[in-house]
Structures are given as C-alpha cells and as structure tokens.
C-alpha positions as a Markdown table, in Angstrom:
| # | Residue | x | y | z |
|---|---|---|---|---|
| 1 | Met | -1.4 | -15.8 | 9.9 |
| 2 | His | -3.2 | -13.3 | 11.0 |
| 3 | Pro | -3.7 | -9.1 | 11.0 |
| 4 | Pro | -1.7 | -7.4 | 14.0 |
| 5 | Asp | -3.9 | -7.4 | 16.6 |
| 6 | Asn | -2.9 | -3.6 | 17.8 |
| 7 | Lys | -4.5 | -2.2 | 14.5 |
| 8 | Ala | -7.9 | -1.2 | 13.3 |
| 9 | Ser | -9.9 | -3.1 | 11.3 |
| 10 | Gly | -11.9 | -1.4 | 8.3 |
| 11 | Leu | -12.0 | -0.6 | 4.9 |
| 12 | Cys | -8.7 | -0.7 | 2.8 |
| 13 | Ala | -9.0 | 2.8 | 0.2 |
| 14 | Leu | -6.8 | 0.9 | -2.2 |
| 15 | Cys | -8.0 | -2.6 | -2.9 |
| 16 | Gly | -11.7 | -2.0 | -0.8 |
| 17 | Arg | -11.6 | -5.1 | 1.0 |
| 18 | Thr | -13.2 | -4.7 | 4.5 |
| 19 | Gly | -12.5 | -6.4 | 8.0 |
| 20 | Val | -9.1 | -5.8 | 6.9 |
| 21 | Ser | -6.4 | -4.5 | 9.6 |
| 22 | Ile | -6.0 | -1.1 | 8.7 |
| 23 | Thr | -2.7 | 1.6 | 8.7 |
| 24 | Val | -2.5 | 5.3 | 7.2 |
| 25 | His | 0.0 | 5.3 | 4.4 |
| 26 | His | 1.1 | 9.1 | 3.7 |
| 27 | Leu | -0.1 | 9.7 | 0.0 |
| 28 | Ile | 3.4 | 11.7 | -0.1 |
| 29 | Pro | 6.3 | 10.1 | 2.1 |
| 30 | Arg | 7.1 | 12.1 | 4.9 |
| 31 | Glu | 10.7 | 11.9 | 4.5 |
| 32 | Met | 9.7 | 13.9 | 0.9 |
| 33 | Gly | 7.3 | 16.2 | 3.0 |
| 34 | Gly | 4.2 | 14.6 | 3.3 |
| 35 | Ser | 4.3 | 14.7 | 7.1 |
| 36 | His | 1.1 | 16.7 | 7.1 |
| 37 | Glu | -0.4 | 16.1 | 4.1 |
| 38 | Pro | -3.3 | 13.7 | 3.2 |
| 39 | Thr | -3.1 | 10.4 | 4.1 |
| 40 | Ala | -5.0 | 7.3 | 3.5 |
| 41 | Gln | -6.4 | 4.2 | 5.5 |
| 42 | Leu | -5.0 | 0.7 | 3.7 |
| 43 | Cys | -4.6 | -2.5 | 4.4 |
| 44 | His | -1.4 | -4.2 | 5.8 |
| 45 | Pro | -0.8 | -6.3 | 2.8 |
| 46 | Cys | -1.6 | -3.0 | 0.1 |
| 47 | His | 0.8 | -0.7 | 2.4 |
| 48 | Lys | 3.4 | -3.6 | 2.1 |
| 49 | Arg | 3.1 | -3.9 | -1.6 |
| 50 | Leu | 3.3 | -0.3 | -2.2 |
| 51 | His | 6.7 | 0.8 | -0.2 |
| 52 | Ala | 8.2 | -2.8 | -1.8 |
| 53 | Leu | 7.3 | -1.8 | -5.5 |
| 54 | Tyr | 8.5 | 2.1 | -5.4 |
| 55 | Thr | 10.7 | 4.7 | -3.4 |
| 56 | Asn | 9.4 | 7.3 | -1.7 |
| 57 | Glu | 10.5 | 9.3 | -4.8 |
| 58 | Glu | 8.5 | 7.5 | -6.8 |
| 59 | Leu | 5.5 | 7.8 | -4.7 |
| 60 | Ala | 6.1 | 11.4 | -4.5 |
| 61 | Ala | 6.3 | 12.2 | -8.0 |
| 62 | Arg | 3.8 | 9.9 | -9.6 |
| 63 | Leu | 1.7 | 7.9 | -7.1 |
| 64 | Ser | 0.3 | 10.6 | -5.0 |
| 65 | Ser | -3.2 | 10.1 | -4.9 |
| 66 | Ile | -5.3 | 6.4 | -5.0 |
| 67 | Ala | -6.5 | 7.5 | -8.7 |
| 68 | Ala | -2.8 | 6.8 | -9.8 |
| 69 | Leu | -2.0 | 3.9 | -7.8 |
| 70 | Gln | -5.1 | 2.1 | -9.2 |
| 71 | Ala | -3.5 | 2.9 | -12.5 |
| 72 | Asp | -0.4 | 2.1 | -11.9 |
| 73 | Glu | -0.4 | -1.2 | -13.8 |
| 74 | Gln | 1.8 | -3.0 | -11.2 |
| 75 | Ile | -1.1 | -2.0 | -8.7 |
| 76 | Arg | -3.8 | -3.3 | -11.0 |
| 77 | Leu | -2.6 | -6.7 | -11.0 |
| 78 | Tyr | -1.9 | -7.0 | -7.9 |
| 79 | Leu | -5.0 | -5.3 | -6.7 |
| 80 | Lys | -7.0 | -7.8 | -9.2 |
| 81 | Trp | -4.9 | -10.9 | -7.1 |
| 82 | Ile | -5.3 | -9.2 | -3.3 |
| 83 | Arg | -9.1 | -8.7 | -4.0 |
| 84 | Lys | -10.0 | -12.1 | -4.1 |
| 85 | Gln | -8.3 | -13.5 | -0.7 |
| 86 | Pro | -9.7 | -13.4 | 2.5 |
| 87 | Pro | -9.3 | -10.1 | 4.8 |
| 88 | Glu | -7.2 | -12.3 | 6.7 |
| 89 | Thr | -4.4 | -13.1 | 4.3 |
| 90 | Ile | -0.9 | -11.2 | 4.8 |
| 91 | Pro | 1.0 | -12.5 | 1.9 |
| 92 | Arg | 4.6 | -12.6 | 1.5 |
| 93 | Thr | 6.4 | -9.4 | 0.4 |
| 94 | Arg | 9.4 | -9.1 | -1.2 |
| 95 | Lys | 11.0 | -5.3 | -2.1 |
| 96 | Ser | 11.8 | -4.6 | -5.8 |
| 97 | Arg | 15.3 | -4.1 | -7.0 |
| 98 | Ala | 14.8 | -0.6 | -7.3 |
| 99 | Val | 13.6 | -0.4 | -3.9 |
| 100 | Arg | 16.7 | -2.5 | -2.6 |
| 101 | Gly | 18.9 | 0.0 | -4.8 |
| 102 | Gly | 19.6 | -2.3 | -7.6 |
| 103 | Arg | 18.3 | -1.2 | -10.5 |
C-alpha cells in the first residue's frame, strides 16, 4: 500500500524515517484545547498508532511532547519496529480497548 498522494513527503519527528507521508499531529489534541498549541510532523503510521493506543485525554495529560512520546514504553517498542520498515509501509492499526471504550 502506498502513502496518500495528497500528503507531503518528509521526515517524521517521532520515528525519524525520511521520505514518508507526513501529517500534522497536535501535541495537545484539538478537542482538549490544543488548536493553537504546537504541532509535530508525523508519518501516517506513527500518527495512527498514537491515536490507536491512547485517548485524547492521555495524550494531553502525559504525552504532549515528542520526548514524552518517545519515552513511553509502548511507543518505544513500536518505534524500534517501524524504523526498520520502508517509507511506503502502512501497517494495519487496531485501536486499543482503552480507546475503544472497553477498559
């Protein structure tokens, strides 16, 4: 599967891969008041993974910087894997129980 054609290609601030499809991630989710707060340029897989693993409340409260995200255990394991993948890789992502509301 190829990255969407309408997205810019560049460097992901989270995984560090280059030549990937880039999206804008609000470090504090917009619904939590982050519309005018800092953003980060993330590749599509990393962006999808964040929102699949964590609720907007969790992202706002404890994962509102690239450093905090990279230090998180679940993200560190994911980053170790995704960094080995070619830029065109778009893995399947399934939302966690916490995000689906099934805690």
